[in-house]
C-alpha positions in Angstrom: 5.8 -24.9 23.7 7.0 -25.3 20.1 8.1 -21.9 18.6 5.7 -20.6 16.0 7.1 -21.2 12.5 7.8 -18.0 10.6 6.1 -17.8 7.3 7.6 -16.1 4.2 5.7 -13.1 3.1 4.8 -12.2 -0.5 3.7 -8.9 -2.1 0.0 -9.1 -2.7 -1.4 -5.9 -4.2 -5.1 -6.7 -4.1 -8.3 -5.3 -2.4 -9.7 -7.1 0.6 -12.7 -6.4 2.8 -12.7 -6.6 6.6 -16.0 -7.5 8.3 -17.7 -6.8 4.9 -17.6 -3.1 5.4 -13.9 -1.9 5.5 -12.3 -1.8 2.1 -8.6 -2.0 2.3 -5.5 -2.6 0.2 -3.4 -5.6 1.0 0.4 -5.1 1.2 1.7 -8.6 1.7 0.5 -12.0 2.7 1.8 -15.3 4.1 0.3 -18.6 5.3 0.1 -17.0 8.7 -1.4 -13.6 8.1 -1.4 -10.4 6.1 -0.7 -6.7 6.3 -3.3 -4.2 5.1 -3.2 -0.4 4.8 -6.4 0.6 6.5 -6.5 1.2 10.3 -10.2 2.2 10.5 -12.1 0.6 13.4 -9.5 -2.1 14.0 -8.3 -2.7 17.5 -5.4 -5.1 18.6 -6.8 -8.4 19.8 -10.1 -8.1 18.0 -11.3 -10.9 15.7 -12.4 -10.0 12.2 -13.4 -11.7 8.9 -11.2 -11.0 5.9 -12.7 -11.5 2.4 -10.6 -11.8 -0.7 -12.9 -11.0 -3.6 -10.3 -11.8 -6.3 -10.1 -15.4 -4.9 -13.7 -15.9 -3.6 -12.2 -16.6 -0.2 -13.1 -15.5 3.4 -10.9 -16.2 6.4 -11.1 -15.4 10.2 -8.2 -13.4 11.5 -7.0 -11.6 14.7 -5.7 -8.0 14.7 -2.1 -8.5 15.8 -0.7 -5.0 15.7 -1.8 -1.5 14.5 0.9 0.7 13.0 0.9 4.2 11.6 0.3 3.0 8.0 -1.7 -0.2 8.5 -2.6 -3.3 10.4 -1.1 -6.8 10.8 -3.6 -9.6 10.9 -3.0 -13.2 11.9 -5.1 -16.0 10.5 -6.9 -18.1 13.1 -9.2 -21.1 13.1 -8.4 -21.7 9.4 -10.3 -24.6 7.8 -8.3 -26.9 5.4 -10.0 -25.6 2.3 -9.3 -22.0 3.4 -5.6 -22.8 4.1 -5.4 -24.2 0.6 -6.8 -21.0 -0.8 -4.3 -19.0 1.2 -1.4 -21.2 0.0 -2.6 -20.7 -3.6 -2.4 -17.0 -3.2 1.1 -17.3 -1.7 2.2 -19.5 -4.6 1.0 -17.2 -7.2 2.5 -14.2 -5.5 5.8 -16.0 -5.0 5.9 -16.8 -8.7 5.4 -13.2 -9.6 8.2 -12.1 -7.3 10.5 -14.8 -8.7 10.1 -13.3 -12.1 12.4 -10.5 -10.8 10.3 -7.5 -11.8 11.2 -4.4 -9.9 8.4 -2.6 -8.1 7.7 0.8 -9.7 7.0 3.9 -7.8 5.6 7.0 -9.5 6.8 10.1 -7.6 4.7 13.2 -8.3 6.6 16.1 -6.7 7.2 19.7 -7.9 10.4 20.1 -5.9 13.4 18.9 -7.9 15.6 18.5 -4.8 12.9 16.4 -3.0 12.6 14.2 -6.0 16.3 13.8 -6.3 16.9 12.8 -2.7 13.9 10.4 -2.5 14.6 8.9 -5.9 18.2 8.2 -4.9 17.2 6.3 -1.8 14.3 4.4 -3.4 16.5 3.4 -6.3 19.2 2.2 -3.9 16.5 0.0 -2.3 15.8 -1.7 -5.6 12.8 0.3 -6.8 12.2 1.6 -10.3 11.2 5.3 -9.9 9.3 7.4 -12.4 9.1 11.1 -11.9 6.4 13.7 -12.6 7.0 17.4 -11.7 3.2 18.2 -11.6 -0.2 16.7 -11.7 -0.7 17.0 -15.5 2.6 15.2 -16.2 1.5 12.5 -13.8 -1.8 12.0 -15.7 0.1 11.5 -18.9 2.3 8.8 -17.3 -0.7 7.1 -15.8 -2.4 6.8 -19.2 0.2 4.2 -20.2 1.8 3.0 -17.0 0.5 1.2 -13.9 3.0 1.8 -11.0 2.9 -0.3 -7.9 2.7 2.7 -5.7 2.2 6.5 -6.1 4.0 9.1 -4.0 1.9 12.2 -4.5 2.6 15.7 -3.4 -0.6 17.6 -2.4 0.3 21.3 -3.2 1.4 21.7 -6.8 0.8 24.2 -9.6 -1.3 23.3 -12.7 -3.1 20.4 -10.8 -3.0 19.5 -7.1 -2.6 16.1 -5.6 -6.3 15.7 -4.8 -7.3 15.9 -8.5 -4.6 13.3 -9.4 -5.9 11.1 -6.6 -9.4 11.4 -7.9 -8.3 10.3 -11.4 -6.5 7.3 -9.9 -9.4 6.1 -7.8 -11.9 6.5 -10.7 -9.9 4.4 -13.1 -10.7 0.6 -12.8 -7.2 -0.3 -13.8 -5.6 2.1 -11.3 -8.0 2.4 -8.4 -6.4 -0.2 -6.2 -2.9 1.3 -6.4 -1.6 2.4 -2.9 -1.2 6.2 -2.8 1.0 8.0 -0.3 0.1 11.7 -0.1 3.1 13.8 0.8 2.8 17.3 2.2 5.2 20.0 3.3 2.8 20.8 6.1 1.0 18.6 8.6 -2.4 19.1 10.3 -5.0 16.6 11.5 -7.5 18.2 9.2 -5.4 17.8 6.1 -4.5 14.2 7.1 -8.2 13.4 7.5 -9.1 15.1 4.2 -6.4 13.1 2.4 -7.5 9.7 3.8 -11.2 10.5 3.2 -10.3 11.4 -0.4 -8.8 7.9 -0.9 -5.2 8.2 0.1 -3.6 5.0 1.5 -1.3 7.1 3.8 -0.5 10.7 4.6 3.0 11.7 5.4 4.7 15.1 6.3 7.9 15.8 4.4 9.6 17.4 7.3 9.3 14.3 9.5 9.8 11.7 6.8 13.4 11.7 5.6 14.3 9.5 2.5 15.4 6.5 4.6 12.1 6.5 6.5 10.1 6.9 3.3 11.9 4.0 1.7 11.1 1.8 4.8 7.4 2.7 4.5 7.3 2.0 0.8 9.1 -1.4 1.3 6.6 -2.3 4.0 3.6 -1.4 1.8 4.9 -3.4 -1.1 6.0 -6.4 0.9 9.7 -6.1 0.3 
């Protein structure tokens, strides 16, 4: 059997809908499939319909793997006109990447030492990192900047992470930005609350060292 050709992946930060009911953020796309942030109701091996509202395109896919922060989907039974639509998305995404723009991460964190360690690792991986020491400072930055991803501490003075998340999800120009909520504690209840509030992912600081955090951010942004 001929080995399946590996397709180049491109960062594609757009909203998609799975089975018309699950709204998810796309991380990256190729001619063979895509990776999305949501894991709700998706089981390995199941067949789903993926709709791309920005492109007026719908494609059938199979859930290939489910990870802690998202799902890999493989396109299947693709019609010629659908394949051309996928290729157009990849071409446009590739052109944007070729421009050489660094992905920007806004890190909202009240601990200076945590900011310093994570910024050093993310910067070493090629990201542009903006910092905010509290929620109010984050809102000021978001008035004029559109980062590619927000790393958001939950428990902060002046304004907690949930209020910042609410601001992001209510702004049309910001609502599709992936947001990782970062907490010094972990509980299933807090994780559920964060995801229901609109977080893309929930991570515990104690079990997510800078190297692991950088890997998750790279995967989300298709690097």
